[in-house]
C-alpha positions in Angstrom: -17.2 14.6 17.7 -18.3 11.3 16.2 -15.7 9.1 14.4 -17.7 9.4 11.2 -17.0 13.0 11.0 -13.5 12.8 11.7 -13.0 9.9 9.1 -14.6 12.4 6.4 -11.9 15.3 7.7 -9.4 12.8 7.6 -10.4 11.2 4.1 -10.7 14.7 2.5 -6.8 15.6 3.6 -5.8 12.1 2.0 -7.2 12.8 -1.0 -5.5 15.9 -0.9 -2.3 14.1 -0.2 -2.6 11.8 -2.8 -2.9 15.2 -5.1 0.7 16.0 -3.6 2.2 12.7 -4.8 0.9 13.0 -8.0 2.3 16.5 -8.4 5.7 15.6 -7.4 5.6 12.5 -9.6 5.1 15.2 -12.8 7.9 17.1 -11.3 10.3 14.0 -11.1 9.3 13.1 -14.5 10.0 16.4 -15.8 12.8 17.9 -14.1 16.5 18.0 -15.7 18.7 18.6 -12.9 19.4 15.1 -11.0 19.8 17.0 -7.7 16.5 18.7 -7.9 15.0 15.2 -8.9 16.8 13.8 -5.7 15.1 16.3 -3.5 11.7 16.1 -5.4 11.7 12.4 -4.7 12.7 12.6 -0.9 9.9 15.0 -0.6 7.5 12.5 -2.2 8.9 9.9 -0.1 7.9 12.2 3.0 4.2 12.8 1.5 3.6 9.1 1.0 4.7 8.5 4.7 2.0 11.0 5.7 -0.5 9.2 3.6 0.2 6.0 5.2 -0.5 7.6 8.6 -3.6 8.9 7.6 -5.1 6.1 6.2 -3.9 4.0 9.0 -5.5 6.5 11.5 -8.7 6.4 9.7 -8.7 2.4 9.8 -8.2 2.7 13.3 -11.2 4.9 13.6 -13.1 2.2 11.9 -13.1 3.8 8.5 -12.0 3.0 5.0 -9.4 5.4 3.7 -9.8 6.7 0.3 -7.3 5.2 -2.1 -6.9 8.0 -4.8 -7.4 11.9 -5.2 -10.8 11.5 -6.1 -12.5 12.9 -9.4 -11.9 16.7 -8.6 -8.3 15.8 -7.7 -8.3 13.8 -11.0 -9.0 16.6 -12.9 -6.5 18.8 -11.0 -3.9 16.3 -11.6 -4.5 16.0 -15.4 -4.6 20.2 -15.7 -1.4 20.3 -13.5 0.7 17.9 -15.6 -0.6 19.9 -18.9 0.4 23.1 -17.5 3.4 22.2 -16.1 6.4 24.6 -17.0 9.6 23.4 -18.4 11.9 25.1 -16.6 13.2 23.7 -13.3 12.9 27.2 -11.5 9.7 27.7 -12.6 8.6 23.9 -11.5 10.4 25.2 -8.0 8.0 27.8 -8.1 4.9 25.7 -8.7 5.6 23.1 -6.1 6.2 26.1 -3.5 3.1 27.6 -4.4 1.1 24.0 -4.5 2.2 22.8 -1.3 1.9 26.5 0.4 -1.8 26.9 -1.1 -3.0 23.1 -0.8 -0.5 21.2 1.6 -0.5 24.0 4.3 -3.3 26.8 3.8 -6.2 24.6 2.6 -5.0 21.6 5.0 -5.0 24.1 7.8 -8.7 25.2 7.2 -9.9 21.9 6.4 -9.1 20.6 9.6 -10.3 23.4 12.1 -13.0 21.1 13.3 -12.7 19.2 16.2 -10.3 16.5 15.8 -9.6 13.9 18.6 -6.0 14.6 20.0 -4.4 11.8 18.1 -5.9 12.9 14.6 -4.9 16.2 15.5 -1.3 15.4 15.9 -1.1 13.4 12.8 -2.7 16.4 10.7 -0.3 18.8 12.4 2.5 16.4 12.0 1.4 16.3 8.0 1.1 20.2 7.7 4.6 20.7 9.4 6.1 18.3 7.0 4.4 20.4 4.4 5.6 23.8 5.8 9.3 22.4 5.7 9.1 21.5 2.0 7.9 25.0 1.3 10.6 26.5 3.3 13.1 24.3 1.7 12.0 24.9 -1.8 11.6 28.7 -1.3 15.4 28.9 -0.3 16.1 27.7 -3.8 14.2 30.5 -5.7 16.2 33.4 -6.7 
């Protein structure tokens, strides 16, 4: 597999990761419970670290990493902010749904192509972080 194809796949994942960072910013701004806010902040930091790892890998492959979520991601972020529920429990449900759908399932589909071993390991680490977040948040639901 050539580096350009790998870079494109990683950049798509990176843009999605930026969408996750933005979504957690929405939760942090809106949540009332201080413990839940701290948890969202911690998860957002994990996602930021993952974005940094992906960006570094893209650079090491000779590419230029995306620096935002792209046009479609910006539209999604705007809609997400407008439709975000006020209730903490509903926010947790929204976070679980978003992380599971985009952070796990879509990410797995996205990177089914051929990646070099180092890139694949980074992607698997990112997806596993997202899985842990989904599992933890799911435990908070009634």
